[in-house]
Backbone as numpy.savetxt, mean C-alpha at the origin, in Angstrom:
# Nx Ny Nz CAx CAy CAz Cx Cy Cz
-15.74 -15.18 9.53 -14.51 -15.31 8.90 -13.43 -14.91 9.64
-12.19 -15.96 9.63 -11.03 -15.48 10.46 -10.08 -14.68 9.49
-9.81 -13.54 10.15 -9.04 -12.47 9.50 -7.82 -12.14 10.30
-6.66 -12.20 9.68 -5.44 -11.69 10.30 -4.81 -10.48 9.60
-4.61 -9.44 10.35 -4.07 -8.27 9.94 -2.54 -8.38 9.95
-1.82 -8.29 8.95 -0.34 -8.49 9.21 0.29 -7.13 8.73
0.46 -6.25 9.70 1.12 -4.96 9.68 0.17 -3.98 10.52
0.33 -3.95 11.71 -0.55 -3.21 12.61 -0.35 -1.69 12.71
-0.18 -1.11 11.67 -0.02 0.31 11.44 -1.42 0.98 11.24
-1.30 2.00 10.65 -2.48 2.94 10.60 -3.50 2.17 9.68
-3.19 1.88 8.43 -4.12 1.31 7.45 -4.64 0.08 7.98
-3.73 -0.89 8.37 -4.03 -2.09 8.87 -4.99 -2.22 10.26
-4.73 -1.23 11.07 -5.62 -1.01 12.12 -6.87 -0.60 11.77
-7.05 0.37 10.99 -8.37 0.77 10.41 -9.04 -0.31 9.84
-8.63 -1.08 8.99 -9.40 -2.09 8.34 -9.56 -3.11 9.44
-8.67 -3.69 10.24 -9.04 -4.67 11.16 -10.19 -4.03 12.06
-10.13 -2.79 12.54 -11.42 -2.30 13.32 -12.58 -2.50 12.68
-12.69 -2.17 11.58 -13.87 -2.35 10.84 -14.51 -3.76 10.59
-13.53 -4.71 10.26 -13.90 -5.95 10.08 -14.33 -6.64 11.45
-13.43 -6.35 12.64 -13.89 -6.83 13.88 -15.24 -6.30 14.25
-15.59 -4.99 13.91 -16.88 -4.53 14.30 -17.94 -5.16 13.60
-17.66 -5.76 12.30 -18.61 -6.52 11.43 -18.90 -7.86 11.93
-17.91 -8.27 12.96 -18.22 -9.66 13.43 -17.19 -10.74 13.05
-16.19 -10.37 12.34 -15.13 -11.11 11.88 -14.38 -11.56 13.06
-13.65 -12.66 13.29 -12.87 -13.08 14.20 -11.33 -12.47 13.84
-10.88 -11.36 14.24 -9.75 -10.64 13.96 -8.55 -10.90 14.81
-7.44 -11.35 14.25 -6.19 -11.35 14.97 -5.21 -10.40 14.41
-4.17 -10.02 14.88 -3.11 -8.92 14.58 -1.73 -9.58 14.76
-0.84 -9.66 13.91 0.49 -9.98 14.00 1.31 -8.56 14.48
1.79 -8.49 15.51 2.25 -7.17 16.01 3.46 -7.54 17.05
4.27 -6.61 17.22 5.54 -6.67 18.14 5.59 -5.37 19.14
6.40 -5.69 20.12 6.80 -4.51 20.85 5.72 -3.80 21.56
5.83 -2.40 21.41 4.67 -1.55 22.23 3.43 -1.73 21.47
3.35 -2.04 20.06 1.94 -2.16 19.49 1.40 -3.48 20.09
2.14 -4.51 20.20 1.48 -5.85 20.60 1.20 -5.67 22.19
1.82 -4.98 23.04 1.46 -4.64 24.38 0.16 -3.80 24.42
-0.01 -2.83 23.58 -1.19 -2.04 23.51 -2.38 -2.76 23.05
-2.24 -3.54 21.99 -3.33 -4.43 21.64 -3.70 -5.31 22.75
-2.81 -6.07 23.41 -3.26 -6.94 24.51 -3.73 -6.22 25.73
-3.49 -4.89 25.98 -4.09 -4.24 27.00 -5.27 -3.52 26.58
-5.56 -2.95 25.63 -6.67 -1.98 25.27 -7.40 -2.47 24.09
-6.97 -3.43 23.37 -7.61 -3.82 22.12 -7.20 -3.01 21.06
-8.00 -3.18 19.87 -7.61 -2.30 18.64 -8.44 -1.06 18.73
-7.89 0.10 18.93 -8.81 1.17 18.98 -8.57 2.13 17.64
-9.74 2.78 17.52 -9.84 3.67 16.53 -10.51 4.96 16.94
-9.86 6.09 16.51 -10.27 7.43 16.63 -10.98 7.87 15.32
-12.14 8.02 15.32 -12.94 8.61 14.06 -13.95 9.54 14.39
-13.64 10.70 13.90 -14.50 11.84 14.19 -14.67 12.30 15.65
-13.34 12.11 16.43 -13.26 12.38 17.87 -13.75 11.29 18.69
-14.43 10.34 18.12 -14.94 9.10 18.99 -13.88 7.96 18.92
-13.55 7.56 20.19 -12.61 6.39 20.19 -13.57 5.04 20.57
-13.34 4.01 19.72 -13.82 2.77 19.83 -12.63 1.70 20.07
-13.15 0.53 20.59 -12.14 -0.45 20.94 -12.82 -1.94 20.51
-11.74 -2.71 19.84 -12.36 -4.05 19.43 -11.29 -4.97 19.75
-11.89 -5.88 20.53 -11.00 -7.10 21.18 -10.39 -7.92 20.05
-9.14 -8.15 19.93 -8.67 -8.91 18.85 -7.51 -9.75 19.55
-7.40 -10.90 18.96 -6.35 -11.83 19.24 -4.85 -11.21 18.64
-3.80 -11.38 19.43 -2.58 -10.74 18.87 -1.31 -11.48 19.39
-0.40 -11.51 18.50 0.94 -12.27 18.85 1.94 -11.76 17.82
3.13 -11.92 18.28 4.29 -11.65 17.42 4.72 -12.98 16.35
4.09 -13.95 16.78 4.46 -15.35 15.92 3.08 -15.58 15.20
3.18 -15.47 13.93 1.99 -15.93 13.16 1.56 -17.25 13.39
2.51 -18.20 13.79 2.17 -19.63 14.09 1.14 -19.81 15.10
1.15 -18.79 16.00 0.24 -18.71 17.23 -1.31 -18.53 16.70
-1.46 -18.02 15.57 -2.81 -17.56 15.33 -3.52 -18.61 14.27
-2.68 -19.51 13.57 -3.20 -20.48 12.78 -3.54 -19.99 11.41
-4.35 -20.87 10.70 -4.69 -20.63 9.28 -5.77 -19.83 9.40
-5.91 -18.74 8.26 -6.88 -17.75 8.33 -7.58 -17.92 6.86
-8.91 -17.41 6.75 -9.71 -17.17 5.76 -9.14 -15.99 4.84
-8.52 -15.03 5.64 -8.15 -13.77 4.89 -6.98 -13.06 5.73
-6.05 -12.97 5.02 -4.83 -12.19 5.54 -4.67 -10.84 5.02
-4.81 -9.80 5.68 -4.76 -8.41 5.04 -3.22 -7.91 5.41
-2.78 -7.92 4.19 -1.13 -7.48 4.28 -1.09 -5.91 4.05
-0.69 -5.43 5.11 -0.73 -3.73 5.18 0.67 -3.27 5.62
1.82 -4.20 5.63 3.10 -3.67 5.88 3.69 -2.84 4.71
4.77 -2.07 5.06 5.43 -1.32 4.20 6.28 -2.27 3.50
6.47 -2.02 2.10 7.20 -2.82 1.36 8.75 -3.32 1.80
9.51 -2.44 2.57 10.76 -2.93 2.98 10.60 -4.04 4.09
9.44 -4.20 4.52 9.21 -5.23 5.65 8.78 -6.64 4.97
8.60 -6.58 3.61 8.08 -7.89 3.10 9.09 -8.99 3.20
10.35 -8.86 2.95 11.21 -9.92 3.31 11.18 -10.79 4.32
11.00 -9.95 5.50 10.86 -10.60 6.96 9.45 -11.25 6.85
8.50 -10.50 6.43 7.08 -11.12 6.60 6.84 -12.54 6.07
7.59 -12.77 4.74 7.24 -13.92 3.98 7.95 -15.00 4.65
8.99 -14.73 5.49 9.64 -15.79 6.24 8.80 -16.34 7.32
7.71 -15.69 7.67 6.90 -16.12 8.83 5.38 -16.25 8.37
5.03 -15.82 7.33 3.49 -15.89 6.89 3.08 -17.27 6.73
3.92 -18.24 6.52 3.29 -19.56 5.96 2.32 -20.27 6.85
2.25 -20.17 8.14 1.38 -20.80 9.19 -0.06 -20.20 8.98
-0.13 -18.94 8.26 -1.30 -18.18 8.52 -2.37 -18.88 6.96
-1.41 -19.42 6.10 -1.96 -19.65 4.77 -2.39 -21.21 4.45
-3.96 -21.29 4.32 -4.31 -22.54 3.87 -4.52 -22.68 2.58
-5.08 -23.75 1.87 -5.41 -23.74 0.46 -6.18 -22.72 0.00
-7.14 -22.16 0.64 -8.00 -21.23 0.23 -7.93 -19.82 0.74
-6.94 -19.56 1.42 -6.70 -18.15 2.16 -6.28 -17.19 1.06
-7.11 -16.08 1.24 -6.96 -14.97 0.43 -5.91 -13.96 1.00
-4.83 -13.55 0.48 -3.90 -12.52 0.88 -4.20 -11.25 0.25
-4.80 -10.32 0.98 -5.11 -8.84 0.29 -4.08 -8.15 0.39
-3.46 -7.55 -0.58 -2.21 -6.87 -0.37 -2.59 -5.38 -0.46
-2.96 -4.68 0.64 -3.36 -3.37 0.83 -2.09 -2.49 1.06
-1.29 -2.17 0.08 -0.04 -1.60 0.05 0.20 -0.55 -0.98
1.05 0.36 -0.75 1.45 1.30 -1.59 2.41 0.84 -2.84
2.32 1.57 -3.83 3.38 1.19 -4.85 3.14 -0.05 -5.81
4.13 -0.29 -6.49 4.02 -1.61 -7.42 4.24 -2.78 -6.60
3.20 -3.69 -6.67 3.53 -4.90 -5.72 4.36 -5.88 -6.56
4.94 -6.97 -5.92 5.74 -8.16 -6.71 4.82 -8.73 -7.72
3.66 -8.74 -7.54 2.80 -9.62 -8.42 2.38 -8.80 -9.54
2.84 -7.74 -9.88 2.18 -6.59 -10.69 2.06 -7.12 -12.20
2.93 -7.77 -12.49 3.09 -8.21 -14.08 2.60 -9.85 -14.27
1.94 -10.20 -13.03 1.52 -11.68 -13.41 0.15 -11.68 -13.94
0.20 -12.14 -15.34 -1.05 -12.13 -15.99 -1.45 -10.84 -16.58
-0.45 -9.71 -16.71 -0.72 -8.61 -17.04 0.55 -7.95 -17.56
0.41 -6.96 -18.61 1.52 -6.46 -19.15 1.99 -6.65 -20.46
1.06 -7.32 -21.06 1.47 -7.66 -22.67 2.68 -8.40 -22.73
3.72 -7.92 -23.47 4.94 -8.79 -23.62 5.65 -8.83 -22.23
5.40 -8.00 -21.34 6.14 -8.09 -20.14 5.41 -9.03 -19.11
4.29 -9.75 -19.47 3.64 -10.49 -18.54 4.50 -11.56 -18.00
4.27 -11.63 -16.75 5.01 -12.80 -15.92 6.59 -12.46 -15.51
6.89 -11.14 -15.98 8.26 -10.67 -15.59 8.35 -10.42 -14.19
9.32 -10.91 -13.30 9.79 -10.53 -12.05 10.40 -9.13 -12.15
10.00 -8.25 -11.06 10.57 -6.88 -10.94 11.52 -6.88 -9.86
12.69 -6.93 -10.29 13.85 -7.00 -9.38 13.73 -5.95 -8.27
13.28 -4.79 -8.57 13.14 -3.77 -7.63 12.31 -4.05 -6.30
11.42 -4.97 -6.67 10.44 -5.27 -5.34 10.71 -6.83 -5.02
11.16 -7.70 -5.89 11.31 -9.05 -5.51 12.59 -9.48 -5.97
13.70 -9.12 -5.55 14.95 -9.12 -6.27 15.42 -10.69 -6.39
14.94 -11.51 -5.50 15.33 -13.03 -5.68 14.14 -13.95 -5.75
12.99 -13.34 -5.96 11.79 -14.31 -6.30 11.33 -14.94 -5.05
11.75 -14.37 -3.78 11.28 -14.93 -2.48 9.88 -14.65 -2.06
9.43 -13.49 -2.57 8.04 -13.05 -2.39 7.02 -13.95 -3.01
7.34 -14.06 -4.32 6.36 -14.87 -5.22 6.40 -16.31 -4.82
7.50 -16.76 -4.24 7.54 -18.24 -3.77 6.75 -18.44 -2.38
6.90 -17.53 -1.59 6.44 -17.59 -0.24 4.84 -17.46 -0.23
4.31 -16.62 -1.14 2.70 -16.34 -1.32 2.56 -16.65 -2.82
2.25 -17.91 -3.07 1.82 -18.21 -4.43 0.69 -17.37 -5.14
0.75 -17.34 -6.28 -0.15 -16.29 -6.93 -1.59 -16.69 -6.69
-1.98 -17.95 -6.62 -3.32 -18.27 -6.31 -4.01 -17.65 -5.14
-3.30 -17.03 -4.19 -3.73 -16.45 -2.96 -3.90 -15.04 -2.96
-3.23 -14.50 -3.97 -3.33 -12.89 -4.00 -4.58 -12.28 -4.62
-4.99 -11.26 -3.86 -5.93 -10.37 -4.37 -5.46 -8.87 -4.09
-5.62 -8.05 -5.04 -4.93 -6.77 -4.96 -6.11 -5.91 -4.31
-5.59 -4.75 -3.71 -6.32 -3.84 -3.02 -5.66 -2.49 -3.00
-6.38 -1.40 -3.49 -5.90 0.08 -3.60 -6.75 0.72 -2.50
-5.91 1.21 -1.58 -6.63 2.14 -0.36 -6.65 3.55 -0.83
-7.83 4.11 -0.50 -8.11 5.71 -0.55 -8.53 6.01 0.52
-7.46 6.30 1.49 -7.87 6.83 2.78 -6.58 7.21 3.44
-6.91 8.35 4.35 -5.71 8.79 5.09 -5.89 8.46 6.69
-4.84 7.75 7.09 -4.81 7.50 8.67 -3.68 7.61 9.14
-3.47 7.86 10.61 -2.32 7.91 11.10 -2.40 7.29 12.57
-1.26 7.10 13.19 -1.27 6.58 14.26 -1.02 7.57 15.61
-2.05 7.80 16.43 -1.77 8.68 17.55 -0.84 8.15 18.55
-0.97 6.74 18.78 0.02 5.98 19.41 -0.07 4.63 19.16
0.88 3.62 19.62 0.68 2.19 19.31 -0.53 1.67 19.49
-1.29 1.09 18.50 -2.54 0.31 18.77 -3.93 1.43 18.67
-3.46 2.74 18.40 -4.57 3.61 18.44 -4.51 4.37 17.04
-5.52 4.06 16.14 -5.41 4.62 14.74 -6.39 5.87 14.71
-5.84 6.74 14.04 -6.69 8.05 13.78 -7.25 8.01 12.28
-8.28 7.99 12.10 -8.84 8.10 10.43 -9.24 9.32 10.40
-8.59 9.99 9.29 -8.90 11.33 8.92 -9.78 11.46 7.81
-9.63 10.84 6.69 -10.59 10.90 5.42 -10.35 9.75 4.52
-11.47 9.50 3.74 -11.48 8.46 2.77 -11.89 7.30 3.32
-12.58 6.46 2.54 -13.27 5.17 3.03 -13.25 4.04 1.95
-12.36 4.18 0.86 -12.50 3.39 -0.13 -11.27 2.38 -0.33
-11.76 1.12 -0.52 -10.83 0.02 -0.73 -11.17 -0.81 -2.07
-10.61 -0.32 -3.09 -10.74 -0.86 -4.49 -10.03 -2.38 -4.43
-10.82 -3.26 -4.80 -10.47 -4.80 -4.79 -10.43 -5.20 -6.25
-9.56 -6.24 -6.53 -9.42 -6.95 -7.91 -8.51 -8.13 -7.82
-8.90 -9.03 -8.65 -8.09 -10.09 -8.93 -7.00 -9.75 -9.90
-5.79 -10.28 -9.69 -4.78 -9.91 -10.86 -5.02 -10.17 -12.18
-5.97 -11.22 -12.34 -6.47 -11.67 -13.62 -7.44 -10.71 -14.15
-8.15 -9.93 -13.42 -9.33 -9.07 -13.79 -10.53 -9.66 -13.79
-10.60 -11.04 -13.45 -11.94 -11.78 -13.38 -12.69 -11.28 -12.02
-14.00 -11.27 -12.26 -15.09 -10.95 -11.15 -15.25 -12.26 -10.54
-14.36 -13.03 -9.78 -14.57 -14.27 -9.25 -15.62 -14.12 -8.15
-16.16 -15.36 -7.54 -16.93 -15.47 -6.60 -16.23 -14.72 -5.21
-15.05 -15.03 -5.18 -14.29 -14.79 -3.94 -14.01 -13.27 -3.70
-13.91 -12.65 -4.88 -13.86 -11.16 -4.89 -15.09 -10.68 -4.56
-16.26 -11.15 -5.09 -17.42 -10.47 -4.73 -17.88 -10.76 -3.48
-17.67 -11.88 -2.83 -17.92 -12.16 -1.39 -17.10 -11.18 -0.44
-15.88 -10.99 -0.86 -15.05 -10.04 -0.02 -15.53 -8.61 -0.03
-15.89 -8.13 -1.21 -16.41 -6.75 -1.31 -17.64 -6.72 -0.52
-18.54 -7.80 -0.53 -19.70 -7.56 0.35 -19.53 -7.53 1.74
-18.48 -8.18 2.32 -17.96 -8.31 3.59 -17.43 -6.87 3.91
-16.58 -6.34 3.20 -16.06 -5.03 3.42 -17.11 -3.99 3.49
-18.19 -4.11 2.61 -19.22 -3.09 2.48 -20.08 -3.23 3.95
-20.07 -4.55 4.26 -20.94 -4.66 5.55 -20.14 -4.01 6.73
-18.76 -3.84 6.69 -18.01 -3.31 7.62 -17.75 -1.99 7.58
-18.55 -1.29 6.77 -18.68 0.08 6.54 -17.68 0.77 5.48
-16.97 -0.03 4.80 -16.05 0.53 3.59 -16.70 0.49 2.33
-16.29 1.49 1.51 -16.71 1.51 0.03 -15.81 0.36 -0.52
-16.27 -0.58 -1.37 -15.46 -1.66 -1.86 -15.71 -1.98 -3.29
-15.50 -1.02 -4.13 -15.77 -1.39 -5.51 -14.92 -2.41 -6.01
-15.32 -3.23 -7.01 -14.41 -4.25 -7.68 -14.04 -3.64 -8.97
-12.50 -3.78 -9.03 -11.90 -3.39 -10.34 -11.91 -4.19 -11.41
-12.21 -3.67 -12.66 -12.03 -4.60 -13.80 -10.58 -5.02 -14.09
-9.40 -4.18 -13.53 -8.18 -4.34 -13.67 -7.39 -3.72 -12.55
-7.07 -4.33 -11.68 -6.72 -3.82 -10.46 -5.16 -3.09 -10.62
-4.43 -3.56 -11.59 -3.13 -3.00 -11.91 -3.31 -1.57 -12.36
-4.42 -1.42 -13.15 -4.75 0.17 -13.54 -5.01 0.98 -12.41
-5.68 0.65 -11.33 -5.84 1.25 -10.24 -4.80 1.61 -9.36
-3.82 0.52 -9.28 -2.60 0.59 -8.63 -1.60 1.63 -9.24
-1.65 1.79 -10.61 -0.97 2.58 -11.30 -1.37 3.97 -11.18
-2.65 4.21 -11.35 -3.23 5.59 -11.05 -3.06 6.23 -9.75
-3.00 5.32 -8.70 -2.74 5.96 -7.51 -1.14 6.34 -7.30
-0.35 5.34 -7.82 1.01 5.54 -7.86 1.31 6.85 -8.63
0.79 7.06 -9.69 0.95 8.16 -10.48 1.01 9.53 -9.76
0.05 9.59 -8.76 0.20 10.70 -7.80 1.28 10.64 -6.70
1.39 9.47 -5.92 2.27 9.51 -4.65 3.66 9.11 -4.90
3.77 8.67 -6.22 5.41 8.25 -6.37 6.30 9.60 -6.47
5.56 10.85 -6.53 6.35 12.03 -6.36 6.22 12.70 -5.10
4.90 13.02 -4.72 4.66 13.74 -3.63 5.23 13.03 -2.37
5.11 11.71 -2.29 5.83 11.04 -1.08 7.13 11.37 -0.88
8.08 10.85 -1.82 9.43 11.20 -1.38 9.80 12.57 -1.61
9.17 13.44 -2.13 9.56 15.01 -2.00 9.09 15.47 -0.71
8.10 14.88 0.01 7.74 15.29 1.33 8.73 14.76 2.15
9.29 13.56 1.94 10.23 13.07 2.96 11.57 13.93 2.87
11.91 14.44 1.52 13.18 15.13 1.41 12.96 16.63 2.11
11.70 17.11 1.94 11.70 18.57 2.39 11.00 18.62 3.71
10.15 17.74 4.13 9.46 18.01 5.37 8.15 18.73 5.15
7.64 18.87 3.81 6.66 19.74 3.60 5.38 18.92 3.41
4.20 19.53 3.72 2.88 18.94 3.61 2.57 19.14 1.91
1.59 18.44 1.47 1.24 18.18 0.12 0.86 19.60 -0.58
0.21 20.49 0.28 -0.19 21.87 -0.31 0.96 22.71 -0.56
1.93 22.70 0.41 3.08 23.41 0.00 3.96 22.88 -0.97
4.11 21.44 -1.31 4.82 21.11 -2.19 4.22 21.59 -3.70
2.88 21.40 -3.82 2.27 21.81 -5.11 2.10 23.33 -5.28
2.35 24.03 -4.22 2.30 25.50 -4.50 3.60 26.11 -4.90
4.58 25.32 -4.85 5.96 25.79 -5.39 5.94 25.39 -6.89
5.97 26.49 -7.79 6.22 26.20 -9.28 7.10 25.31 -9.72
8.31 25.41 -9.15 9.45 24.82 -9.79 9.29 23.17 -9.22
8.75 23.02 -8.15 8.72 21.64 -7.55 7.59 21.01 -8.33
6.48 21.68 -8.56 5.25 21.25 -9.30 5.78 20.94 -10.66
6.49 21.69 -11.31 7.00 21.36 -12.69 7.81 20.22 -12.69
8.68 20.04 -11.78 9.47 18.73 -11.59 8.64 17.46 -11.43
7.52 17.61 -10.50 6.63 16.48 -10.42 6.03 16.23 -11.56
5.44 17.13 -12.37 4.90 16.90 -13.53 5.53 16.30 -14.63
7.00 16.59 -14.65 7.93 15.83 -15.67 8.02 14.47 -15.29
8.08 14.02 -14.04 8.23 12.68 -13.54 6.92 11.94 -13.95
5.71 12.47 -13.80 4.39 11.98 -13.97 4.29 11.79 -15.51
4.90 12.60 -16.36 4.73 12.28 -17.77 5.66 11.04 -18.11
6.70 10.91 -17.60 7.50 9.48 -17.80 6.70 8.50 -17.42
5.93 8.64 -16.21 5.27 7.39 -15.78 3.99 7.14 -16.66
3.52 8.30 -17.09 2.33 8.15 -17.96 2.70 7.30 -19.33
3.75 7.62 -19.90 4.39 6.81 -21.12 4.56 5.53 -20.75
5.26 5.08 -19.64 5.46 3.69 -19.21 4.06 3.09 -19.21
3.23 3.72 -18.58 1.79 3.08 -18.30 1.40 2.64 -19.72
1.30 3.64 -20.61 0.60 3.32 -21.93 1.28 2.25 -22.58
2.65 1.91 -22.34 3.36 0.82 -23.05 2.92 -0.54 -22.16
2.47 -0.46 -21.23 1.95 -1.88 -20.56 0.50 -2.02 -20.44
-0.17 -1.07 -21.18 -1.71 -1.35 -21.27 -2.39 -0.49 -20.20
-1.78 0.63 -19.72 -2.49 1.38 -18.79 -2.43 2.73 -19.26
-3.21 3.27 -20.17 -3.29 4.55 -20.72 -4.11 5.38 -19.79
-3.50 6.59 -19.50 -4.17 7.53 -18.57 -4.60 8.67 -19.40
-5.89 9.06 -19.16 -6.55 10.09 -19.97 -6.37 11.41 -19.25
-5.57 11.53 -18.30 -5.40 12.77 -17.58 -3.99 13.34 -17.77
-3.95 14.58 -17.62 -2.68 15.18 -17.51 -2.20 15.46 -16.08
-0.84 15.71 -15.79 -0.26 15.87 -14.40 -1.19 17.12 -13.63
-1.59 18.04 -14.38 -2.39 19.33 -13.68 -3.67 18.85 -13.11
-4.23 17.88 -13.89 -5.52 17.11 -13.41 -5.33 16.65 -12.04
-4.31 15.78 -11.91 -3.98 15.14 -10.75 -3.76 16.02 -9.66
-2.92 17.30 -10.01 -2.53 17.98 -8.85 -3.93 18.79 -8.39
-4.96 19.02 -9.24 -5.96 19.52 -8.74 -6.82 18.62 -7.67
-6.77 17.40 -7.98 -7.44 16.46 -7.10 -6.55 16.28 -5.65
-5.19 16.40 -5.82 -4.55 16.35 -4.48 -4.70 17.51 -3.65
-4.80 18.69 -4.28 -4.79 19.99 -3.63 -6.20 19.99 -2.92
-7.19 19.40 -3.42 -8.60 19.31 -2.71 -8.64 18.71 -1.65
-7.45 17.82 -1.28 -7.35 17.02 0.04 -6.77 18.01 1.14
-6.34 19.32 0.77 -5.70 20.05 1.66 -4.44 19.64 2.07
-3.88 20.33 3.30 -2.60 20.08 3.90 -2.57 18.84 4.51
-1.77 18.01 4.16 -1.44 16.62 5.00 -0.31 16.09 4.68
0.18 15.39 5.81 1.49 14.79 5.61 1.39 13.37 5.02
2.40 13.20 4.09 2.03 11.87 3.22 2.66 10.58 4.26
2.35 9.38 3.99 2.89 8.22 4.63 4.27 8.17 4.77
4.94 8.56 3.83 6.45 8.46 3.73 6.99 9.58 4.59
6.52 10.79 4.58 7.03 11.85 5.65 6.73 11.34 7.02
5.58 10.67 7.23 5.37 9.98 8.65 6.28 9.12 9.00
6.85 8.10 8.14 7.82 7.20 8.40 9.10 7.84 8.51
9.57 8.72 7.95 10.69 9.49 8.29 10.80 10.03 9.47
9.68 10.75 9.84 9.65 11.35 11.14 9.76 10.20 12.32
9.15 9.09 12.11 9.15 7.92 12.95 10.53 7.22 12.89
11.33 7.42 11.93 12.55 6.57 11.83 12.42 5.29 11.22
11.44 5.35 10.47 11.00 4.02 9.84 11.57 3.89 8.35
11.86 2.69 7.75 12.33 2.46 6.47 11.43 3.21 5.50
12.04 3.70 4.52 11.26 4.46 3.31 11.15 3.49 2.08
9.83 3.35 1.57 9.47 2.31 0.69 9.70 2.90 -0.66
10.89 3.31 -0.89 11.31 3.90 -2.27 11.34 3.03 -3.48
11.65 1.84 -3.18 11.65 0.66 -4.37 10.54 0.55 -4.94
9.38 0.31 -4.06 8.03 0.06 -4.64 7.37 1.28 -5.21
7.68 2.39 -4.75 7.10 3.75 -5.24 7.78 4.16 -6.39
9.26 4.16 -6.37 10.01 4.88 -7.41 10.95 3.83 -8.20
11.77 3.16 -7.67 12.51 2.12 -8.28 11.95 1.26 -9.34
10.80 0.87 -8.74 9.94 -0.25 -9.63 9.58 0.65 -10.98
9.12 2.02 -10.88 8.76 2.79 -12.10 10.05 2.70 -13.00
11.18 3.13 -12.31 12.39 3.20 -13.26 12.61 2.07 -14.00
12.44 0.88 -13.28 12.71 -0.64 -13.92 11.67 -0.74 -15.01
10.53 -0.45 -14.93 9.66 -0.68 -15.99 10.06 0.40 -16.97
10.51 1.45 -16.76 10.86 2.29 -17.77 12.11 1.75 -18.61
12.91 1.00 -17.95 14.08 0.43 -18.75 13.55 -0.77 -19.49
12.52 -1.50 -18.99 11.87 -2.79 -19.70 10.95 -2.28 -20.71
10.55 -1.10 -20.86 9.59 -0.52 -22.04 10.38 0.37 -22.83
11.66 0.70 -22.60 12.55 1.85 -23.34 11.85 2.98 -23.32
11.57 3.37 -22.13 11.09 4.96 -21.80 12.19 5.67 -20.99
12.95 6.53 -21.46 14.00 7.30 -20.69 13.20 7.92 -19.53
13.92 7.82 -18.35 13.34 8.46 -17.04 14.30 9.30 -16.44
14.83 10.31 -16.83 15.86 11.27 -16.39 15.21 11.97 -14.82
13.98 12.37 -14.95 13.47 12.98 -13.85 13.00 12.00 -12.85
12.45 10.67 -13.08 12.38 9.72 -12.14 13.71 9.42 -11.57
14.79 9.17 -12.21 16.06 9.01 -11.85 16.63 9.88 -10.81
16.42 11.21 -11.19 16.95 12.19 -10.21 16.13 12.16 -8.79
14.74 11.91 -8.87 14.14 11.86 -7.71 14.54 10.63 -6.89
14.73 9.52 -7.50 15.14 8.22 -6.84 16.66 8.47 -6.25
17.38 9.05 -6.93 18.73 9.19 -6.47 18.74 10.12 -5.22
18.20 11.15 -5.27 18.11 12.21 -4.04 17.51 11.45 -2.90
16.25 10.89 -3.28 15.40 10.41 -1.83 16.40 9.10 -1.43
17.01 8.46 -2.29 17.70 7.18 -1.75 18.86 7.54 -1.02
19.48 8.74 -1.53 20.67 9.29 -0.80 20.22 9.63 0.66
19.18 10.47 0.79 18.66 10.90 1.94 18.35 9.77 2.95
17.69 8.78 2.36 17.31 7.70 3.14 18.59 6.84 3.66
19.61 6.73 2.84 20.80 5.98 3.37 21.49 6.91 4.32
21.52 8.14 4.29 22.19 9.10 5.26 21.59 8.75 6.80
20.23 8.69 6.59 19.45 8.63 7.82 19.17 7.15 8.28
19.87 6.14 7.63 19.68 4.78 8.00 18.36 4.13 7.74
17.67 4.84 6.74 16.15 4.34 6.46 16.05 3.45 5.22
17.12 3.14 4.52 17.06 2.38 3.42 18.18 1.27 3.25
């Protein structure tokens, strides 16, 4: 299988390394120092203190890599407008685009959401350019449950977690989703197939839409955030708003915020992806994680004062730093 990793960061590098090890023909779209590192050293993975390297094709121009069977899209949401201007040469009639990204994706309400089904979310696709560039037939959803970081360009450090939940936006267990799950399991990942991938997206978002921006605001690791009673209460209030929104679009959650806090605390002290981005001077993906939730609140008539406060503070910080 020809696989292109579009977004050679921590998660993209981790997935690409596994697929290359499984025998796929892997290429990577990369630029600058990352492209140089890939061309010089291959795609490197530090796992359990052991560093392995996989030879991959790489280029800054997708047109150099040609039509793919699978494109794994692992860029941060702010990079998507640039990506869709160049992704066309990678897409053939049957290419799967696996969106392994945080937050609410632009296709979230395609075939889902009850009365909101088909609604374009302006927070993540303001002019419809994403939906136009990557037609719905190509899309397959993916929720990543893993923690990775970059030790240096082209060198991924895998810390914990090994799960990639897959699902068609329609919820159907198609032949292609079953085949992709089998391939990912061969590559060493846990790859369960979801009955409704939007539910898995929302459940993950329910936890990280708060801790991510708060970590970016404060510089704190997750254990410190949740050990502060006032901050924890603020987070719980936001989560209750999101829980009500989810219930109105067909995603009832049978947990309370404290249940999710307990899960997060078991992971120990770690830096969120958004805090890593701030420290690296990269754009913050606030729209996909927070602004989209606020927009869904407006569409479902759910008041979101706590979500609004978090978005306002985090967005202001990002603008001051030139990261939004």
